[in-house]
C-alpha positions as CSV (number, residue, x, y, z in Angstrom):
1,M,-20.8,-29.9,9.1
2,K,-20.5,-26.9,11.4
3,K,-17.7,-24.0,10.3
4,S,-17.0,-20.8,10.9
5,K,-19.0,-17.5,9.0
6,F,-15.4,-16.0,7.9
7,K,-14.6,-18.9,6.4
8,R,-17.7,-19.5,4.3
9,F,-16.9,-15.3,3.7
10,G,-13.9,-14.1,1.5
11,F,-13.7,-11.1,0.0
12,F,-11.5,-9.2,-2.3
13,I,-10.4,-5.6,-2.3
14,S,-8.6,-4.5,-5.4
15,G,-6.2,-2.4,-5.7
16,A,-4.3,-1.8,-1.8
17,V,-2.9,-4.0,0.7
18,L,-5.2,-4.4,3.8
19,G,-4.8,-2.2,7.1
20,V,-7.5,-2.6,9.6
21,A,-8.7,0.7,11.8
22,L,-12.0,0.4,14.2
23,T,-11.4,4.4,14.5
24,L,-9.8,7.0,11.7
25,S,-9.0,9.9,13.1
26,P,-7.0,12.8,11.6
27,I,-3.3,11.6,10.8
28,A,-0.7,13.4,9.3
29,E,0.5,12.5,5.4
30,A,-3.1,10.2,5.2
31,S,-5.5,10.3,2.2
32,T,-8.7,9.5,0.8
33,N,-7.8,6.0,-1.1
34,A,-11.5,5.4,-3.0
35,L,-11.8,1.0,-3.4
36,K,-13.9,-0.7,-4.6
37,F,-15.3,-3.9,-1.9
38,I,-17.0,-7.2,-3.9
39,V,-17.6,-9.8,-0.8
40,N,-18.5,-13.2,-2.5
41,G,-19.1,-11.5,-6.3
42,V,-21.3,-9.2,-5.1
43,D,-20.6,-5.5,-5.6
44,Q,-20.6,-3.4,-1.8
45,T,-19.0,-0.1,-2.0
46,P,-20.8,2.6,-0.6
47,D,-22.1,5.3,-1.9
48,N,-19.7,8.1,-2.7
49,G,-16.5,6.0,-0.7
50,K,-18.1,7.3,2.8
51,Y,-19.1,4.9,5.6
52,N,-21.6,6.1,8.6
53,N,-19.9,4.8,11.7
54,N,-22.6,4.9,14.1
55,G,-23.8,8.4,13.7
56,T,-20.1,9.6,12.4
57,I,-19.4,10.0,8.7
58,V,-16.1,8.7,7.2
59,D,-14.2,7.7,4.4
60,A,-15.0,3.6,3.6
61,S,-10.7,3.9,3.4
62,I,-7.4,6.1,3.6
63,L,-3.7,6.2,2.4
64,Q,-0.9,6.5,5.0
65,N,2.1,5.6,4.9
66,G,1.7,3.6,1.5
67,T,-1.1,1.4,4.0
68,T,-4.7,1.4,3.3
69,Y,-6.9,1.7,6.1
70,I,-10.6,0.8,6.6
71,P,-13.1,0.4,9.3
72,V,-13.2,-2.6,10.8
73,R,-16.8,-1.6,11.8
74,M,-17.6,-1.9,7.9
75,V,-15.9,-5.1,7.6
76,S,-18.3,-7.7,9.7
77,D,-21.8,-5.5,8.9
78,M,-20.1,-6.3,5.3
79,L,-19.3,-9.9,6.4
80,G,-22.5,-10.0,8.6
81,V,-20.9,-11.0,11.5
82,P,-21.3,-8.8,15.2
83,I,-18.8,-6.4,16.8
84,E,-18.1,-5.1,20.3
85,W,-15.4,-2.6,21.4
86,E,-14.2,-4.5,25.5
87,G,-13.1,-0.6,27.3
88,S,-11.9,-3.0,30.3
89,T,-9.7,-5.4,28.3
90,R,-9.2,-2.7,24.7
91,S,-10.5,-5.3,22.6
92,V,-12.2,-5.3,19.8
93,L,-15.0,-8.2,19.3
94,I,-15.8,-10.0,16.1
95,A,-17.5,-12.4,16.3
96,N,-19.2,-14.1,19.6
97,K,-18.9,-18.7,19.0
98,S,-22.7,-18.4,19.1
99,M,-21.6,-17.1,15.1
100,V,-18.7,-18.7,14.6
101,E,-20.7,-22.0,15.6
102,T,-22.6,-21.7,12.2
103,T,-23.7,-23.9,9.1
104,D,-25.3,-22.2,6.6
105,L,-28.1,-23.3,5.8
106,L,-28.0,-22.7,2.2
107,G,-25.0,-25.5,2.3
108,L,-26.5,-28.4,3.3
109,S,-29.0,-30.8,0.0
110,A,-32.5,-31.0,0.6
111,T,-33.8,-34.6,1.8
112,D,-37.3,-33.3,-0.5
113,I,-39.3,-30.7,-2.3
114,I,-43.0,-31.0,-2.7
115,K,-44.3,-28.7,-5.8
116,G,-46.7,-28.4,-8.0
117,S,-45.7,-28.4,-12.5
118,Y,-44.2,-24.5,-12.0
119,G,-42.6,-24.3,-8.4
120,S,-38.9,-24.2,-7.8
121,V,-36.8,-23.9,-5.1
122,D,-33.1,-22.3,-5.7
123,V,-30.3,-20.5,-3.7
124,S,-29.2,-16.2,-4.5
125,N,-26.4,-14.1,-3.8
126,N,-27.7,-11.6,-4.8
127,I,-30.9,-10.8,-2.9
128,T,-30.9,-7.3,-1.6
129,I,-32.9,-5.4,0.9
130,K,-31.8,-1.8,1.5
131,G,-29.6,-1.9,-0.9
132,Q,-27.2,-3.9,0.7
133,S,-27.1,-7.9,-1.5
134,H,-27.8,-10.9,0.5
135,S,-28.4,-14.6,0.5
136,G,-31.2,-17.1,0.4
137,L,-33.9,-19.7,-0.1
138,V,-35.7,-19.0,-2.7
139,M,-39.1,-20.5,-3.1
140,R,-41.3,-20.5,-6.4
141,S,-44.9,-21.2,-5.5
142,G,-46.5,-21.8,-8.7
143,G,-49.4,-24.1,-7.4
144,E,-50.8,-22.9,-3.4
145,H,-48.2,-25.3,-1.3
146,L,-44.1,-25.5,-1.8
147,T,-43.0,-27.4,0.9
148,I,-38.8,-28.9,0.6
149,K,-37.0,-30.8,3.3
150,Y,-33.3,-31.3,5.5
151,R,-32.1,-33.8,7.7
152,L,-30.5,-32.1,10.5
153,N,-29.6,-35.4,12.4
154,K,-30.6,-33.5,15.7
155,A,-27.1,-31.8,15.0
156,Y,-28.4,-28.1,15.4
157,E,-30.5,-26.5,18.2
158,E,-31.1,-23.3,16.6
159,F,-32.4,-21.5,13.7
160,S,-32.3,-17.7,12.3
161,T,-33.5,-16.5,9.1
162,S,-35.4,-12.8,7.8
163,L,-38.7,-13.6,5.3
164,M,-39.1,-11.8,2.4
165,A,-42.3,-12.4,0.2
166,S,-43.5,-11.2,-3.9
167,E,-46.8,-11.4,-2.6
168,T,-48.3,-12.5,0.2
169,L,-48.5,-15.8,1.6
170,Y,-48.6,-18.1,4.5
171,V,-45.3,-19.9,5.9
172,T,-44.8,-22.9,8.0
173,I,-41.8,-23.9,9.4
174,V,-42.0,-27.9,10.8
175,G,-39.5,-29.7,13.2
176,D,-40.8,-33.7,12.9
177,G,-44.4,-33.2,11.8
178,T,-44.0,-30.0,14.4
179,P,-44.7,-26.3,13.2
180,L,-42.1,-24.7,14.6
181,W,-43.4,-21.1,13.5
182,Q,-46.3,-19.9,11.2
183,G,-47.6,-16.9,9.9
184,H,-48.4,-14.9,6.9
185,V,-45.2,-12.6,5.6
186,L,-46.5,-9.1,3.5
187,S,-45.2,-8.3,0.2
188,N,-43.8,-5.1,0.4
189,S,-42.6,-5.1,4.1
190,N,-39.1,-5.4,6.0
191,P,-38.2,-8.9,6.1
192,V,-39.7,-10.5,9.2
193,D,-37.0,-11.8,11.7
194,V,-37.4,-16.2,12.7
195,N,-35.6,-17.3,15.5
196,I,-36.5,-20.7,16.8
197,S,-35.0,-24.3,18.5
198,T,-34.5,-26.6,16.3
199,K,-33.2,-29.0,19.5
200,N,-33.5,-32.5,19.3
201,V,-35.0,-31.9,15.7
202,Q,-34.8,-34.3,12.6
203,N,-36.5,-32.6,10.7
204,L,-37.0,-29.6,9.4
205,E,-39.4,-28.4,6.6
206,F,-40.3,-25.6,4.8
207,R,-43.8,-25.0,3.6
208,I,-45.3,-22.1,1.7
209,D,-48.5,-21.3,1.2
210,H,-51.4,-19.2,-0.2
211,D,-54.8,-18.9,-2.3
212,T,-54.1,-18.0,-6.2
213,S,-52.8,-20.4,-9.0
214,F,-50.8,-17.6,-9.4
215,S,-46.4,-17.9,-8.5
216,R,-45.7,-15.8,-4.9
217,T,-42.4,-16.1,-3.6
218,A,-40.5,-16.6,-0.4
219,Y,-36.9,-15.5,0.2
220,F,-35.5,-17.1,3.2
221,I,-32.1,-15.0,3.5
222,N,-29.5,-15.5,5.2
223,P,-30.5,-19.0,6.5
224,L,-28.1,-20.6,9.9
225,L,-28.2,-23.0,11.8
226,S,-26.6,-23.1,15.4
């Protein structure tokens, strides 16, 4: 079932009432108010209480008249949703329609898993990329192949994810028996962004292959259907 991305993310800010500000201009009697930011149980507190706001280093939180203010762009980054400034209407646009009407693949149940004796498929909320933690599907192959299948029932038009690997391996994403995306994912490289059409796809499957009997792991980071 489709759901708002905001409903999937709960975040807790300790020790203060939350006020959100787009920019933090000097304010009389304002002071730095260091906080911890916990998103879905993962600590995403900025280093030294500072946030890089489009090239400008600002305090991650300030206190003024008993209210704590934080940059709204920082919150959107933590939640993984886009933010825009519409000058003509002086509006802050957080998450467009396509981002709101998304389904997290991690919330779906697999219809089949084909694995060897040492293969496994898990969900992790602590995949770290450049110091940031993300959720994702973790496929560990103890043999040469591992496949997981999902039934989409033609309910989604697009699938997106970012791919990483512990060691070089080959990833294939298949829709109703037809390869929709395939390619090598290299170890110790930047994530490979994947965006494919799933329009009219009944069954979606992910397959990892490699030419060794040693264990290798593929990470499907933030897998979303829309």
